[in-house]
C-alpha positions as CSV (number, residue, x, y, z in Angstrom):
1,M,119.1,99.0,69.8
2,K,119.9,95.3,69.7
3,I,117.1,92.9,68.8
4,P,117.2,89.7,70.9
5,C,117.0,86.2,69.4
6,C,116.8,82.7,70.7
7,S,120.2,81.1,71.2
8,V,119.0,77.7,70.1
9,C,117.4,78.5,66.7
10,Q,119.1,81.9,66.2
11,T,115.7,83.4,65.3
12,R,114.3,86.7,66.5
13,Y,111.8,86.5,69.3
14,N,108.2,87.6,68.7
15,E,104.9,87.6,70.6
16,E,103.5,84.4,69.0
17,E,105.4,81.2,68.2
18,R,108.8,82.6,69.2
19,V,107.6,84.2,72.4
20,P,110.5,84.2,75.0
21,L,109.9,81.8,77.9
22,L,112.0,81.4,81.1
23,L,113.0,78.1,82.6
24,Q,113.3,77.7,86.4
25,C,117.1,78.3,86.1
26,G,116.5,81.7,84.7
27,H,117.7,81.0,81.1
28,G,115.3,81.9,78.3
29,F,114.5,80.4,74.9
30,C,111.6,80.7,72.4
31,R,108.4,78.7,72.8
32,D,108.9,76.8,69.5
33,C,112.3,75.4,70.5
34,L,111.1,74.5,74.1
35,S,108.0,72.9,72.7
36,R,110.0,70.6,70.4
37,M,112.4,69.7,73.2
38,F,109.5,69.0,75.6
39,A,107.7,66.8,73.0
40,A,110.8,64.6,73.0
41,S,111.0,64.5,76.8
42,S,109.9,61.2,78.5
43,D,108.3,63.0,81.5
44,A,107.0,66.4,82.6
45,T,110.5,67.9,82.9
46,L,112.8,69.8,80.6
47,A,116.6,70.2,80.8
48,C,118.0,73.6,80.1
49,P,120.0,73.6,76.8
50,R,122.7,75.8,78.5
51,C,123.2,74.8,82.1
52,R,121.3,71.4,82.0
53,H,119.3,72.4,85.1
54,V,116.1,70.3,85.1
55,S,112.9,72.3,85.2
56,T,109.5,70.9,86.1
57,V,107.2,72.0,83.2
58,G,103.9,70.1,83.8
59,N,101.7,69.2,80.8
60,S,102.7,72.1,78.6
61,V,105.4,74.7,78.1
62,Q,102.5,77.2,78.3
63,A,103.0,76.9,82.1
64,L,106.4,78.6,81.9
65,R,106.7,82.3,82.6
66,K,107.3,84.8,79.8
67,N,110.4,86.9,79.7
68,Y,108.7,90.3,80.0
69,A,112.0,92.2,80.0
70,V,112.7,90.8,76.5
71,L,109.1,91.5,75.5
72,A,109.5,95.1,76.6
73,L,112.5,95.4,74.4
74,L,110.5,94.0,71.5
75,H,107.8,96.6,72.1
76,S,110.5,99.3,72.1
77,T,112.0,98.2,68.8
78,T,108.5,98.0,67.3
79,T,107.8,101.6,68.4
80,A,111.1,102.8,67.0
81,A,110.6,101.0,63.7
82,N,107.2,102.8,63.3
83,G,108.9,106.2,63.8
84,G,107.8,106.6,67.4
85,G,109.9,107.4,70.5
86,G,113.3,108.9,70.7
87,G,112.4,111.8,68.4
88,G,114.7,110.5,65.6
89,G,112.0,109.2,63.3
90,G,114.1,106.2,62.4
91,A,115.4,102.9,63.9
92,N,119.0,102.5,65.1
93,F,119.3,98.7,65.1
94,D,122.4,96.8,65.9
95,C,122.8,93.2,65.0
96,D,120.8,90.5,66.7
97,Y,122.1,89.1,70.0
98,T,121.3,86.2,72.2
99,D,121.3,86.1,76.0
100,E,124.7,84.3,75.9
101,E,126.2,87.3,74.1
102,E,124.7,89.6,76.7
103,E,126.4,87.7,79.5
104,E,129.7,87.7,77.6
105,E,129.5,91.5,77.3
106,D,128.7,91.8,81.0
107,G,131.6,89.5,81.9
108,G,134.1,91.6,79.9
109,R,133.4,94.7,82.0
110,E,135.1,95.4,85.3
111,E,132.5,96.7,87.7
112,D,132.1,96.9,91.4
113,E,129.1,96.0,93.6
114,D,127.4,99.4,93.0
115,D,127.5,99.0,89.2
116,E,126.0,95.5,89.6
117,K,123.2,96.8,91.8
118,R,122.5,99.7,89.3
119,R,122.3,97.3,86.4
120,R,119.9,95.0,88.3
121,N,117.6,97.9,89.2
122,S,117.6,99.0,85.6
123,R,116.5,95.6,84.4
124,E,113.8,95.4,87.0
125,S,112.5,98.8,86.1
126,Q,112.6,97.8,82.4
127,A,110.5,94.7,83.2
128,S,108.0,96.7,85.1
129,S,107.6,99.1,82.2
130,S,106.2,96.4,80.0
131,G,102.5,96.4,79.4
132,G,102.4,92.6,79.7
133,C,104.3,92.3,83.0
134,E,102.8,91.2,86.2
135,P,101.6,93.9,88.7
136,V,103.7,94.3,91.8
137,I,101.6,95.0,94.9
138,E,102.8,95.6,98.4
139,V,100.7,95.5,101.5
140,G,99.8,99.1,102.4
141,G,100.9,100.6,99.1
142,G,104.0,100.1,97.0
143,A,105.1,100.2,93.5
144,H,101.6,100.7,92.1
145,Q,99.4,103.3,93.7
146,D,96.8,103.8,91.0
147,L,93.8,101.4,91.0
148,K,90.8,102.2,88.8
149,L,87.7,100.0,89.1
150,V,86.2,99.7,85.7
151,R,83.2,97.3,85.9
152,R,81.4,95.4,88.6
153,I,81.1,91.7,87.7
154,G,79.5,90.2,90.8
155,E,79.3,90.1,94.6
156,G,80.2,87.6,97.3
157,R,77.9,85.8,99.7
158,R,78.9,88.1,102.5
159,A,77.6,91.7,102.6
160,G,80.2,94.2,101.5
161,V,82.1,91.9,99.2
162,E,82.1,92.8,95.5
163,M,84.0,91.6,92.4
164,W,85.3,94.1,89.9
165,M,87.3,94.3,86.7
166,A,90.0,96.9,87.2
167,V,93.0,98.6,85.7
168,I,96.1,99.0,87.9
169,G,99.1,101.1,87.2
170,G,101.9,103.1,88.7
171,G,105.0,105.1,88.2
172,G,108.4,103.8,87.2
173,E,111.8,105.4,86.7
174,G,111.9,108.3,84.3
175,G,108.1,108.8,84.4
176,R,107.4,105.5,82.7
177,R,104.0,103.9,83.6
178,C,102.5,100.5,83.1
179,R,98.9,99.5,83.1
180,H,97.4,96.0,83.8
181,S,93.9,94.6,83.5
182,V,93.2,92.7,86.8
183,A,90.3,91.4,88.8
184,V,89.7,92.9,92.2
185,K,87.7,91.5,95.2
186,K,86.6,94.6,97.1
187,V,85.9,93.9,100.8
188,A,84.4,96.6,103.0
189,V,86.3,97.3,106.2
190,V,83.6,96.8,108.9
191,E,83.6,97.6,112.6
192,G,85.4,95.0,114.6
193,M,87.8,93.9,111.8
194,D,91.4,93.5,112.9
195,L,92.8,95.1,109.8
196,D,96.4,94.4,110.6
197,W,95.7,90.8,111.3
198,V,93.7,90.4,108.0
199,Q,96.4,92.1,105.9
200,G,99.1,90.0,107.5
201,K,97.2,86.8,106.8
202,L,96.6,87.9,103.2
203,E,100.3,88.6,102.7
204,D,101.1,85.1,104.2
205,L,98.6,83.7,101.6
206,R,100.2,85.6,98.8
207,R,103.7,84.3,99.7
208,A,102.5,80.7,100.2
209,S,100.7,80.6,96.8
210,M,103.1,82.7,94.6
211,W,104.8,79.7,93.1
212,C,101.8,77.4,92.7
213,R,100.6,76.6,89.2
214,N,97.0,76.2,88.0
215,V,95.9,78.8,90.5
216,C,94.6,82.4,89.8
217,T,97.6,84.4,91.0
218,F,96.9,86.6,94.0
219,H,99.1,89.7,93.7
220,G,98.4,91.4,97.1
221,T,96.1,94.0,98.7
222,M,95.6,97.7,98.5
223,R,93.6,99.9,100.9
224,V,91.2,102.2,99.0
225,E,89.1,104.4,101.2
226,D,87.0,102.2,103.4
227,S,87.6,99.0,101.4
228,L,90.4,96.5,101.1
229,C,91.0,95.5,97.5
230,L,92.5,92.1,96.8
231,V,94.2,92.2,93.4
232,M,94.4,89.0,91.3
233,D,94.8,87.8,87.7
234,K,92.1,88.6,85.2
235,C,90.6,85.4,83.7
236,Y,88.4,84.6,80.8
237,G,85.4,82.7,82.0
238,S,84.9,79.8,84.4
239,V,83.9,76.2,84.5
240,Q,80.4,77.3,85.4
241,S,80.2,79.5,82.2
242,E,81.4,76.6,80.1
243,M,78.7,74.5,81.6
244,Q,76.1,77.1,80.6
245,R,77.5,77.2,77.1
246,N,77.1,73.4,76.9
247,E,73.5,73.4,78.2
248,G,74.5,72.6,81.7
249,R,76.8,69.6,81.2
250,L,80.4,69.3,80.1
251,T,81.8,66.7,77.7
252,L,83.9,63.8,79.0
253,E,87.1,65.4,77.7
254,Q,86.3,68.7,79.4
255,V,85.6,66.9,82.7
256,L,88.9,65.1,82.5
257,R,91.0,68.1,81.4
258,Y,89.4,70.6,83.9
259,G,89.6,67.9,86.6
260,A,93.3,67.4,86.0
261,D,94.0,71.2,86.0
262,I,92.1,71.7,89.2
263,A,93.6,68.7,91.0
264,R,97.1,69.8,90.0
265,G,96.4,73.3,91.4
266,V,95.0,72.0,94.7
267,V,97.9,69.6,95.1
268,E,100.4,72.5,94.9
269,L,98.2,74.7,97.2
270,H,98.1,71.9,99.8
271,A,101.8,71.5,99.5
272,A,102.2,75.2,100.3
273,G,99.9,74.8,103.4
274,V,96.8,76.4,101.8
275,V,93.4,74.9,102.2
276,C,91.1,76.1,99.5
277,M,87.7,75.7,101.3
278,N,85.7,77.2,98.4
279,L,85.9,74.8,95.5
280,K,82.9,75.2,93.2
281,P,82.4,75.8,89.4
282,S,82.1,79.6,89.7
283,N,85.5,79.7,91.5
284,L,87.3,77.5,88.9
285,L,88.3,80.1,86.3
286,L,89.8,79.7,82.8
287,D,93.1,81.4,81.9
288,A,94.1,82.8,78.6
289,N,95.1,79.3,77.4
290,G,91.8,77.7,78.3
291,H,93.2,75.8,81.4
292,A,91.2,75.7,84.6
293,V,92.8,77.6,87.6
294,V,91.7,77.6,91.2
295,S,90.4,80.9,92.5
296,D,89.3,82.3,95.9
297,Y,91.5,79.9,97.8
298,G,92.2,80.3,101.5
299,L,90.1,83.5,101.8
300,A,87.1,82.2,103.7
301,T,88.8,82.0,107.1
302,I,90.5,85.4,106.6
303,L,87.6,87.4,105.4
304,K,85.1,86.0,107.9
305,K,82.8,87.9,110.2
306,P,84.7,89.7,113.0
307,S,82.5,88.0,115.6
308,C,80.1,85.0,115.7
309,W,77.6,84.0,118.4
310,K,78.7,80.4,118.1
311,A,82.3,81.2,119.2
312,R,83.4,80.0,122.6
313,P,84.0,82.7,125.2
314,E,87.6,81.6,125.8
315,C,88.5,82.0,122.2
316,D,89.5,85.0,120.1
317,S,86.7,84.5,117.5
318,A,88.3,86.6,114.8
319,K,91.4,84.5,114.7
320,I,90.4,80.9,115.7
321,H,86.7,80.2,115.4
322,S,85.3,79.1,112.1
323,C,81.9,77.8,111.2
324,M,79.3,78.2,108.4
325,E,77.8,81.1,110.3
326,C,80.9,83.3,109.9
327,I,82.9,82.0,106.9
328,M,79.9,82.1,104.6
329,L,80.7,79.1,102.4
330,S,78.1,77.8,99.9
331,P,76.2,75.0,101.7
332,H,75.9,73.1,98.4
333,Y,79.7,72.3,98.4
334,T,80.6,72.4,102.1
335,A,82.0,69.3,103.8
336,P,80.3,68.0,107.0
337,E,83.2,68.9,109.3
338,A,83.1,72.5,108.0
339,W,79.6,73.2,109.2
340,E,80.5,73.6,112.8
341,P,83.7,73.5,114.9
342,V,84.9,70.2,116.3
343,K,84.2,70.0,120.0
344,K,87.3,69.0,122.0
345,S,86.3,69.0,125.6
346,L,89.6,67.7,126.9
347,N,91.8,70.1,124.9
348,L,91.6,73.8,125.8
349,F,94.2,74.6,123.2
350,W,91.9,73.8,120.3
351,D,93.0,76.4,117.7
352,D,93.8,73.6,115.2
353,G,90.5,71.7,116.1
354,I,88.1,73.5,113.8
355,G,87.8,70.4,111.7
356,I,88.6,72.0,108.3
357,S,91.5,70.4,106.5
358,S,92.7,69.4,103.0
359,E,90.2,66.5,103.1
360,S,87.5,69.1,103.2
361,D,88.5,70.2,99.8
362,A,88.0,66.7,98.5
363,W,84.3,66.8,99.5
364,S,83.9,70.2,97.7
365,F,85.6,68.8,94.7
366,G,83.4,65.8,94.7
367,C,80.3,68.0,94.7
368,T,81.8,70.1,91.9
369,L,82.4,67.0,89.8
370,V,78.8,65.9,90.3
371,E,77.7,69.2,88.9
372,M,80.2,69.1,86.0
373,C,78.9,65.6,85.1
374,T,75.2,66.1,85.5
375,G,74.6,69.8,85.1
376,S,72.7,69.8,88.4
377,I,73.8,71.7,91.5
378,P,74.2,69.3,94.5
379,W,71.4,69.5,97.0
380,A,69.4,71.7,94.5
381,G,66.1,72.9,95.9
382,L,67.0,72.4,99.6
383,S,67.5,75.2,102.1
384,A,70.8,75.5,104.1
385,E,69.1,74.0,107.1
386,E,67.8,71.0,105.1
387,I,71.3,70.5,103.6
388,Y,72.8,70.6,107.1
389,R,70.4,67.9,108.3
390,A,71.2,65.7,105.2
391,V,75.0,66.2,105.3
392,V,75.8,66.4,109.0
393,K,73.0,64.6,110.7
394,A,71.9,62.0,108.2
395,K,75.3,61.6,106.5
396,K,73.8,61.4,103.1
397,L,75.3,61.9,99.6
398,P,73.9,64.5,97.2
399,P,70.9,62.9,95.4
400,Q,72.4,64.1,92.1
401,Y,75.3,61.7,92.5
402,A,73.0,58.8,91.5
403,S,72.8,60.3,88.0
404,V,76.6,60.6,87.5
405,V,76.8,57.0,86.2
406,G,74.7,58.1,83.3
407,G,77.0,61.0,82.4
408,G,79.2,59.1,80.1
409,I,82.3,59.0,82.3
410,P,84.5,56.0,83.2
411,R,83.5,53.8,86.1
412,E,86.7,54.5,88.0
413,L,85.9,58.2,87.9
414,W,82.4,58.0,89.3
415,K,83.7,55.7,92.0
416,M,86.3,58.3,92.8
417,I,83.6,60.9,93.1
418,G,81.7,58.7,95.5
419,E,84.8,58.4,97.6
420,C,85.2,62.2,97.7
421,L,81.7,62.3,99.3
422,Q,82.6,60.0,102.2
423,F,81.4,61.4,105.6
424,K,84.7,60.5,107.3
425,P,87.5,62.8,105.9
426,S,90.1,60.0,106.3
427,K,88.3,57.9,103.7
428,R,88.4,60.5,101.0
429,P,91.1,60.3,98.2
430,T,94.0,62.7,98.0
431,F,94.3,65.1,95.2
432,S,97.5,63.5,94.0
433,A,95.6,60.2,93.6
434,M,92.7,62.0,91.8
435,L,95.2,63.7,89.4
436,A,96.6,60.3,88.5
437,I,93.1,59.0,87.6
438,F,92.4,62.1,85.4
439,L,95.7,61.7,83.6
440,R,95.3,58.0,83.1
441,H,91.9,58.4,81.4
442,L,93.1,61.4,79.4
443,Q,95.6,59.2,77.7
444,E,92.7,57.1,76.3
445,I,91.3,60.2,74.5
446,P,92.4,59.7,70.9
447,R,92.9,63.3,70.1
448,S,93.8,66.3,72.2
449,P,92.0,69.6,71.2
450,P,91.9,72.6,73.6
451,A,90.1,71.9,76.9
452,S,87.4,74.4,75.9
453,P,87.0,74.3,72.0
454,D,84.2,76.9,72.0
455,N,85.7,79.6,74.2
456,G,87.2,81.5,71.3
457,L,90.7,81.6,72.8
458,D,93.9,81.2,70.8
459,N,95.5,78.0,71.9
460,K,98.0,78.0,69.1
461,G,101.3,76.5,70.1
462,S,100.1,74.5,73.1
463,V,101.8,71.2,73.6
464,S,100.4,68.2,75.4
465,T,102.2,65.2,76.9
466,V,99.4,63.0,75.5
467,M,100.6,61.7,72.1
468,E,98.2,62.6,69.3
469,P,97.4,60.2,66.5
470,S,97.7,61.3,62.9
471,P,94.6,63.2,61.6
472,V,92.0,60.8,60.2
473,P,90.3,61.9,57.0
474,E,86.5,62.2,57.2
475,L,84.7,58.8,57.3
476,E,88.0,57.0,57.1
477,V,87.9,53.7,59.0
478,P,90.7,54.0,61.7
479,Q,92.3,50.5,61.3
480,E,95.0,51.4,63.8
481,N,92.6,53.0,66.3
482,P,89.7,50.8,67.5
483,N,88.7,53.4,70.1
484,Q,87.5,55.8,67.4
485,L,83.9,54.5,67.8
486,H,84.2,54.9,71.6
487,R,85.2,58.6,71.2
488,L,82.3,59.4,68.9
489,V,79.9,57.7,71.3
490,S,81.3,59.5,74.3
491,E,80.9,62.8,72.6
492,G,77.3,62.0,71.6
493,D,78.1,62.3,67.9
494,T,75.3,60.3,66.5
495,P,75.8,61.3,62.8
496,G,79.5,60.4,63.2
497,V,78.7,57.0,64.7
498,R,76.2,56.3,61.9
499,D,78.7,57.3,59.1
500,L,81.6,55.4,60.7
501,L,79.6,52.2,61.0
502,A,78.2,52.5,57.5
503,K,81.7,53.1,56.0
504,A,83.1,50.1,58.0
505,G,80.4,47.8,56.8
506,L,80.5,48.9,53.2
507,E,84.3,48.8,52.7
508,N,85.5,46.2,55.2
509,G,82.7,43.7,55.5
510,S,80.9,42.1,58.4
511,N,84.0,40.7,60.2
512,Y,85.6,44.1,60.6
513,L,82.2,45.7,61.7
514,S,81.9,43.0,64.4
515,S,85.4,43.7,65.7
516,L,84.6,47.4,65.8
517,L,81.4,46.9,67.8
518,E,83.1,44.4,70.1
519,A,86.2,46.6,70.8
520,E,86.5,47.4,74.5
521,N,88.0,50.3,76.4
522,A,90.1,50.0,79.6
523,D,86.9,49.1,81.6
524,G,86.0,46.3,79.2
525,Q,83.0,48.3,77.9
526,T,81.9,48.3,74.3
527,A,80.4,51.2,72.3
528,L,76.9,49.9,73.2
529,H,77.8,50.1,76.9
530,L,78.9,53.7,76.5
531,A,75.8,54.6,74.5
532,C,73.6,53.2,77.3
533,R,75.5,54.9,80.0
534,R,74.9,58.2,78.2
535,G,71.2,57.4,78.2
536,S,71.0,58.2,74.5
537,A,68.3,56.1,72.8
538,E,69.4,57.5,69.4
539,L,72.9,56.2,69.8
540,V,71.7,52.8,71.1
541,E,69.3,52.4,68.1
542,T,72.1,53.4,65.7
543,I,74.3,50.7,67.0
544,L,71.6,48.1,67.2
545,E,70.7,48.6,63.5
546,Y,73.5,46.1,62.8
547,R,73.0,42.5,63.5
548,E,76.6,42.2,64.5
549,A,75.9,44.2,67.7
550,N,75.6,41.9,70.7
551,V,72.8,43.2,72.9
552,D,73.9,41.1,75.9
553,V,77.7,41.6,75.7
554,L,79.3,41.8,79.2
555,D,82.0,44.2,80.4
556,K,84.9,43.1,82.6
557,D,82.6,43.3,85.7
558,G,80.0,41.1,84.0
559,D,77.4,43.8,83.4
560,P,75.4,43.9,80.2
561,P,74.4,47.2,78.5
562,L,71.0,46.9,80.0
563,V,72.4,47.6,83.5
564,F,74.0,50.9,82.2
565,A,70.7,51.9,80.6
566,L,68.9,51.3,83.9
567,A,71.4,53.2,85.9
568,A,71.1,56.1,83.5
569,G,67.3,56.1,84.0
570,S,66.5,56.0,80.3
571,P,63.3,54.0,79.5
572,E,63.9,54.7,75.8
573,C,67.2,52.9,75.9
574,V,65.7,50.0,77.8
575,R,62.9,49.8,75.3
576,S,65.4,49.7,72.4
577,L,67.4,46.9,74.0
578,I,64.3,44.9,74.7
579,K,63.3,45.2,71.1
580,R,66.5,43.4,70.2
581,N,65.7,40.7,72.7
582,A,67.9,41.8,75.6
583,N,67.7,39.3,78.5
584,V,65.5,41.0,81.1
585,Q,65.9,38.0,83.5
586,S,69.7,37.9,83.5
587,R,71.6,37.9,86.8
588,L,74.9,39.6,87.6
589,R,78.1,38.0,89.1
590,D,78.1,35.0,86.8
591,G,74.4,34.3,87.3
592,F,74.6,34.2,91.1
593,G,74.0,37.9,92.0
594,P,71.1,40.3,91.8
595,S,68.9,40.4,88.7
596,V,68.6,43.4,86.4
597,A,65.3,44.2,88.1
598,H,67.2,44.6,91.4
599,V,69.6,47.1,89.7
600,C,66.6,49.1,88.5
601,A,65.0,49.1,92.0
602,Y,68.4,50.2,93.5
603,H,68.4,53.3,91.2
604,G,64.7,53.9,91.7
605,Q,63.6,54.2,88.1
606,P,59.8,53.5,87.9
607,D,59.5,53.9,84.1
608,C,62.4,51.6,83.4
609,M,61.0,49.1,85.9
610,R,57.7,49.1,84.1
611,E,59.4,48.3,80.8
612,L,61.3,45.4,82.4
613,L,58.3,43.9,84.0
614,L,56.2,44.2,80.9
615,A,58.9,42.4,79.0
616,G,58.9,39.5,81.4
617,A,61.3,40.3,84.2
618,D,60.5,38.5,87.5
619,P,59.1,41.0,90.1
620,N,59.6,38.4,92.8
621,A,63.2,37.6,92.1
622,V,65.4,37.2,95.1
623,D,69.1,38.0,95.1
624,D,72.0,36.1,96.8
625,E,71.4,38.1,100.0
626,G,67.7,37.1,100.2
627,E,66.4,40.5,99.2
628,S,63.5,40.8,96.7
629,V,63.1,43.4,94.1
630,L,60.4,45.1,96.1
631,H,62.6,45.0,99.2
632,R,65.3,46.8,97.4
633,A,63.0,49.6,96.2
634,I,61.5,50.1,99.7
635,S,64.8,50.0,101.5
636,K,66.0,52.9,99.2
637,K,62.6,54.7,99.8
638,Y,61.7,54.7,96.1
639,T,57.9,54.7,96.6
640,D,57.0,55.1,92.9
641,C,59.2,52.2,91.9
642,A,57.7,50.0,94.6
643,L,54.2,50.8,93.4
644,V,55.1,49.8,89.9
645,I,56.4,46.4,91.2
646,L,53.2,45.8,93.2
647,E,51.1,46.7,90.2
648,N,52.9,44.2,88.1
649,G,52.7,41.1,90.2
650,G,55.2,41.8,93.0
651,C,52.8,40.8,95.9
652,K,54.5,37.5,96.5
653,S,57.6,39.4,97.8
654,M,55.6,41.2,100.5
655,A,56.4,38.3,102.9
656,I,60.1,38.9,102.5
657,V,59.6,42.6,103.0
658,N,57.6,42.0,106.2
659,S,60.2,39.6,107.5
660,K,62.7,42.5,107.3
661,N,60.3,44.6,109.5
662,L,60.1,47.4,106.9
663,T,57.1,49.7,106.9
């Protein structure tokens, strides 16, 4: 038996660093060689060393498919070497060979079309015999007929929908069998379901998504008794489970990495004509490499109720009509246009007028990002009817969005989230634009560990397009990397910040310490700005221990750290800044805009407002539009904040409030 090796490094394949990977042209090489070639590439593509065909790789060669036929041969050689199989008790190994030699041998033979077909079938059966190959499912049966449900792991929002871990297998040539661990969505076949239509749509979905990356692969359907089983890849957790591990909130790097993975997956699904419709943390799963993949895409309109009382009489409700009543989406993540069909009185042919589109996914993604940044479910505590009135009737944003600014994320990112939550779909950003934002900010992350460092997965051998700096010894001052302090602050690493500043002051003196504290990121923000944005009083006090820290330093938009502390709603941070004589009477926009008290009233933070007013902020200040601090609080319906203003001398501004006819 010949043992295959990589034609680039002439080294035998294995299942670790030298695992065989396939480029899009069909030629295969080991992961180590492809990783080194990809690291030298200037973009996300890789030219084949043999045919020079350019393959789109993405952000890592981990996205390439494994050559399971070669892996099956490795398994066979391992079994033979251990004395198993064949009955001979020993291994009959020929010299190593590469795929080039295999083609030369094939080319030296004279064979007709029947021989070629026989050889192709033999290779396909060899690939299907590998324990690591992908399951092949056909609608109504096919190559794999044996499905064993192992463990129930959840249920859907609709009655009769369950999620299971399962093992699938089937027969191959010569009695060989393969077994695969998969996930199965088990859907009960109910009365009125047009099974042929449902299976046809599911097959269309499988074909549309089969080449999409960063998605949980949908392999097909199987009919098991009175249920329809949807077979998909087994994953290893979800964004929701990672949030629970991190006490409800993800780190900045996790938000950026998972966000980029999800945006990339949705871009490809949209290009394939698939609208996800069900983006939420529990449906964003983690694959074996720790990357986020989109799951449960496109199923809502296929597995909906067979009939709905809201459907129009002239329509076939099972095939055209879609609303929240029948597709059973989670109201916490559903776009306004998906709650009910768009009414088109002048168009009887309204099958495309249900209102759900790719822009609807942007709203769901915005709600998902709010939860990833804050740890709070959008519209938490409200019933479906209350959410409907807030989203569709009042056109409001989730109240949790106001806390995103305090989540330690870049300003451009929380502005993007707000654009996702625009009522009009046309005003929401595309996923391509959002992917660019995620990737741009990922490049500012000084190091590149796995997206989920605590998930226990082996990420050995992964390659990123983000250039990683050389490892910095513990407590070493990074002279070439002024963003080191920003990274520690963004991660909430208070001991790291304290040690770094102490080391910088001790070894490099006051001048270097000043430059470290004054260093700005792409948004013109210093480490003090980032600490205030996190709402961490401990970080703020650690930085303010040094007299070199400027408590009123402005970012590129002219905002001092006090504004970020107010937006984060942290009275402790506000108090720490005031102790260092922060200017509580400062105005934004070069002194002509609203005061910091206006900012506090806008965010409705009564405790922070009390700290400001007790420190000397003017409760009767008027901004450039003629609005007082009290007016700002009342217009946003922040009653508690308005009462604090009145209790601390804000009565003079009542005349301005009355002139606006507010009650």
